[in-house]
C-alpha positions, 0 to 999 in steps of 0.5 A: 500500500502506498502512503500518502505523502502530504501535500504542501500547505505553504505559500507558493507560486501556482499556475491555474487556468494559465494565470501565474499569480502569487498565492497565499493560503488561508486555512479553515478548521472545524475546531481549533487544535490544542496548544500542544498540537499547534506547537508540534505542527509549527515545529514540523512546518518549520522543519518541512520548510527547509529545502534540505529537509524537503529533499531528504523527505522526497528521497526517503519516500522514493527509496521506500517505494523502490524497495517495496515495489522493486522499482528501478531508478527513474526520472521525475517525468509525469505520465499522462493517462488520456481518455482517447486514442490507441495505447502507446507502444513506447510505454516505459516503467518511468514514463508511460501513456495508457488509455482508457475508455470513458464511454460510461464515465459521466465526464471526460477525464485524464490522469497524470501520474508521478514517476513512481506510480505503477497502478493503472485504471486498466490493470488495478493492482491493490489500492490506488495511489494517493489521488488528487482531483483537479477541477478547472474554472468556468469557460475552461477545460482540464488542459488549463491545469495539465502543466500544473498537474505535471509539476505536482506529479514531478514534486510528488512522484508517488501521487496521481492527479485526476483532471476532468472536463466539467459538464458543458466544457471541453470534450465533455460538452461534445458528448452531451445528448439532446437534453443538454448535460451529460446523462440527461441531468437538466440542472446545470449548477454547482451541485450537479457539476460536483455530482458528475465528478463524484460519478467519475471517481465512482466509475474509477473506484477511487476515493480522493486524498485531495481536491484542488479547484480553481474559481468555479472549480473551487465551489465544485470541490466544496460541494463534493465535500458537502456530498461526501456526508458526515463521515469520511473514509480517510482524511481529505485535503481541499485547496480552493483557489481564488474563490470565496464560499459565498456570494461571488462578485468582481470589481475590475478586469474581464468579468466572467459574466460579461465574457459569457454574455458577449460570447453568446452574441458571437455568431458561430462558426467563424473562419479559421484562416484569419489568424496571427501570432503573438510571441509573448506570454500573457497572464492567461498562458502561452499565446501562439497563433490565435483567431484575429477576428475573435480577438478584435471582436472581444477587444472592441467590446472592452475586454483586455487583449490577454483575456481576448487571446485566452478565449481563442483557446476555447475554439475547435474545428467544426465537426466533419459531419456538419454542413459548415466544416470548411476549416471553420471553428466553433466554441469547445463549450456549451455556452447556454449551459455555462450561462446557468452554471455561472449563475449558480456559481455566483449564488451558491453559498457553501459557508454552512459546509465549512461550519459543519465540515466532517472530521478529517477534512482540511480546507485551505483557501488561496487568494490570487494576488491579482484576483478580480474577485472581491474578498471582503474583510469579513471573508478574510477574517472568517477564513483566517 
């Protein structure tokens, strides 16, 4: 059985949905620890914060796993498990690509494995390794968090990281039926999105050790915990990146509600031939050739160039079966479903979950330094 290596809880620089920001953590516990426990935690935290100690801990973990599983020395490269395509013939013990069918899973998913993980969905042998679930934000997809997951897998080689495309997003949006969302569930809200992710975990027969949700995905992660019930089979750590548990509103920047509303007015499909290159790195991620017409449309409507360029990553070729397939592009997401999901995100109140959270749950809130969301003094005080 593989032991769960603790995820870090210190201040860190992280990339979520392409934005690179300085993050700081705020922790919420159901009840304060004893003074003795606090002192012990502080001592361990100071020790773990030492680079030398962290390196020694990682090497000890690797050595222990090699002895137990007779693993060869391997690089710290992450291996991806994709939900589409044929099995790779170039798989190795240190970095392999395996495929799995997601036809019966509620969502499209992908698994990024640390180099020491031998367990696989197709050939499960014993308990699955420590697993963290990463949930993207509104108008995003699992690929927004792929590089972030690979960095985590390199740092924690005995862990695996499950990424999903939420309902109405990414590849999941292309599998919906005539009723709308996956499996005919007509309710596009935070609760249903969380239920979908729990359905994937049930399909894979996994129970997560950690949940990491960005923005909308943060509330999805909290709703998942709320649906777990009062008793947890094992301790679970939750990271909520740049969102508050209650009402959500913005004061500046590209407001998601405005972006969604404007996206509904853009006729689809659009021509793919009008592209130009940007050789710089935007706050939303790397920018290459983008659809010039879409960028011009969004910037003319008042959106920032970075936000407009990022929106072009949500374009995909029109299906070959469609009559309009002459090199044209359309959205990767279901815009009408997203309208409902974002309205639910703004209104969903998960403070009660934090006030009655089950034993063994730890929730850390991380606020982006350049966050467009408003964090009130009351919010920060309650989470401190």
